[in-house]
C-alpha positions, 0 to 999 in steps of 0.5 A, a space after each residue: 375970111 382967108 383960104 389956104 388958096 390965098 397964099 405966096 407960093 414960091 419965089 424964084 431968084 436968079 442968080 450969075 453962075 458963078 453965084 450959084 454955090 454961094 446962094 445955096 451956102 446962104 439958104 443953108 445957112 438960113 435952115 433951108 435944104 434945096 435939092 438940084 436938078 439941071 435942065 439942059 432942055 431948058 438951059 438951066 441949073 436951079 435949086 428948089 425947096 418945095 416945101 419952103 417956097 425957095 427957087 434959084 435958077 442960073 443959067 447952064 448950057 444952052 437954051 432959051 430959059 438960060 438966055 432969058 436968065 442971062 438977059 435978065 441979069 444984065 438988065 437988073 444986075 
């Protein structure tokens, strides 16, 4: 028997800064509204839908996580 704890919590997509608005538009076209948060301390701009499990991140400003996002995109596209 499966329990309610046995499921995917959320998925994070990493996109280039100039693709963030297009990513929001894609999810909006699919019926998913995303809220926005900027975490300067992390160096990230984040779009998220807690009820849908969709999270989109991109580098924004200077911060360790933003640098990691840039490195990830540089290595994986």
